[in-house]
N, C-alpha and C positions, 0 to 999 in steps of 0.2 A: 504494500500500500504506500503510495507516494505521500511524502510529508506535506502538510498544508502550506501553501504559498503565502507569504506576507501580503497584506493589502497594498494596492498600488499607491505610491506617494501622492499626497494632495495637500492643498493649503486650506486649513480650517479657519474661517473668520466668524467670530462670535461677537455680536453687538449687545451691549448692555446699556439700556436707557436709564440714565440717572437724572435726578432733578436738575443738575447743572449741564446736562448734555449727554452725548453718546460717547462711550468708551469702547473701542474695538480691541479684541485680543486676537492676534494672528498667530497661528501655530503651524510650523512646518511639520507635517506628519509623514515622517519617513524614519521612524525610530529604529527599524530593523537594520538600517544602513547609516546610523548615527546622523540622520537628517541631512545627508549629503544632497547637494543640488545637481540635478541633471537638467537638460534643456527643457523637457516638458514641465517639470516642476517649477522652473524659473519663469516660464511663460505664464503659468497659472498665478505665480506670485505677483508678477508685474501687473497682470489684469486685476487681481484683488486689491492691490495698493492703489491703482488708478481709480477704481470704483470708490474706495474709501475717501480719496482726496476730493471727490465731487460732492461729498456730503457736507452741507452747511451746518448740520448739528454736531459734527464730530468735534470732540474736545481733546482726545489723546488716543494713542495706539500703543499697545503692549505687544512686543514681538518675542516669541519664544520657540523652542523646539520640543517636539513630543518626547515623553519619557524623561528619565533622570540622567541619562548618559551624555547627552549632547544638546547644545544650542543648535549649531550647524557645524558638522564635522568636516566641512570643506566642499569642494566640487567633486563630481563623480569621476574618479580616476579611470574607471573602466571605460566610460564614454570618451574621456579626453585622450586616452591611449590610442584610439582609432581615428583621430582627427587628422585631416590634412591642413595645410596652411589656411585655406579659405574657410574651412569649417571651424578651425581654431579661432579665427577672428570673429566669426558669428557667435561662437560659444562664449568667449570672454566679453563680448558686447552684451550678452544677456546677463552676465554677472554684474556688469556696470549698470545696466538698466534696473536691476534689483536694488542696488545700493542707491542709485540716483533717485529712484522712485521714493525711497524713504526720506531722502533729503528734501525732495520736492513737496512732500506732504505739508499742508499748511499748519499742522498741529504737531506737538512734540511726540516723539517716538521713544519709548523706554524699552531697551533690550533687557529681557529677563534671561540671564545667561546661566544655564543649568548644564554643567559638564563641558564638553569640548567645544571650543570656538576656534577653528583652525582654517587657515587659508581664506577661501571665499567667505567662510563663516565669520572670521575676524573682520574682514572687509565690511560685511553686512553690519556687524556690531558697531564698527567705527562710524558707519553712516547714520546710526541712531543718535538721538540727542542726549540720552542718558544711558549709562550701562550699570546695571546692578547685577552682581554675580554671586553665585553660591560659592562657599569656601572650597568646594571640590571642583571648581571650574579650572580648565586648562586652556591656555592661549598659545597660539603659534602660527608662524608663516613658513611652512615646510617646503614651499614650491621648489627651491633650488635643489632640494634632495631628490626630486623626481624630474629634473631637467628643464624646468621653466622658471622664469622670474616671477616675483610677486608684482602684480600690476593693478590697474584701475584704482579702486578706492583704497588700496594700500598707500596711495599718495596722501591720504588723510592722516596717516600715523605720525609723521614728523610734527604736525600741529598738536597732537595729543601727548606724545612722549619724547619729543625732541629727536634731532637727527642722529645722535650717537646711539641711542637705544633702538631707533628704527634700523640703523645699519646692523646692529647686533642681532636683532630679531630676523631680518631678511637675509643677511649674508650667511648666517650660521644655521638657520632653519631649526633652531632648538625651541622647545616649549618652555613657557613660564607658568608658574602657579598663580592662584588668585591673589595671594598676599603680595607677590611681586608686581602683578598687574595693578594693584591698588597703589603700591609705593611709586610706581612709574607714572601714575595718572591715567592709565589705560581704562580703568573703571573708576566710578565714583563711590561705590559702596560694595562691601563684601559682607555677607551674612551666612549663618549656618543654613544648610539646605532646607530645614523645616521652617526657617524664617523668611525665605525668599519671597513668597507671595505677600506676606505682611509688609515687607520692605517696599515692594512695588506699590501696594495699596496706599501706603503712607505718602509716597511721592505723588501718586495720582490725586490724593485728597488735596495736596498743596496746589497742584496745577488747577484743579477744578475750583479752588477758592479764589483764583485770580480772574481778571476780566478776560473773557474769551477772545474779544477783538484784540486786546493788548497782547495776549499770548501769540496770536497769529501774526500780528505786526512785528513782534519781537523776533520770531523765528525767521520771517522773511527778511528782516533787516540784517540779522546775523549772516544769512546766506549772501547778501549783498556785500557785507564787510569782507568776506573771504576773498572776493575778487576785486577789491577796491583799494585805491591809495587811501592814506589817512584823510586827505581833504575830501575825497569822494565819499568816504564813510561818514564823515561829519555831516556833509550836506544831505546824504540819504537819511541820516538820523533826524535832521530838522524836518524833512518832508514827512517822515513817518510819525513824528510827534504831532504835527499839525493834522495828519490824517486821522489820528486817534480821536480828535474832537469832532469828526464828522458824525459821530453818534453821541448819545448821552452817557456813555460808559464812564469817561473820566469824571464828569460832574457828579454822577450818581455814586460811584465808588469812593471818590474823595469826600463827598458829603457824608457818607456813612462812616468813613474813617474819622472825620472831624467830630462827628456826633459821639463816637465812642471815646474820643480823647476828652471831650467835655464832660462825659458822664462820671 
């Protein structure tokens, strides 16, 4: 009798309607293969993220991997081993589209990192706005060990951990543990495995207590800053500040703040 086959990989999107708006939890469902990313799974991921981005009620996204062993264990080595140059370009462009889709979302994305975040998985995590890791998480960029460079959103790493540590991570292809990732600034928080969901929820509560328009403006502005000179960044900030007053959100929230101070 043949052994049962694992289910086909898919992207699970769960929407939770809260008083402050909608929170989406996106799970890479490929636990049998450490949630590795193949072409079909990446296409589904891009489509799911684009659909979320169109939602005006969306407040935040939590991204994670199925099971306890991996966030995303990397790209599918079996698929990559059979690529020619043209197919390789198409494949790595899909990895980029996954990462860029997260960065283009108008709301914050929290990476809930449970286990391995390797190669493309670390690039996806770097594309998120906040990274909260379990203490058993493992991080690495092992591409040079299988004959390819680390590319696309690996370019975000110097801004997170500096050029020296980026060189160490990419040139040697060695993994680091969660404590090292925290010390390097690769993740913002490390908690025990059983506390991971609670830590994510605490950050969500903070995000949801802020002005939804202000959060969207802030994320968009930070994206502009990344590609701007200092003078351009300052001008963009002035425009964003004025744009905030197109709604009543500043007046309403500042009024509530002043009222609390007077109480």
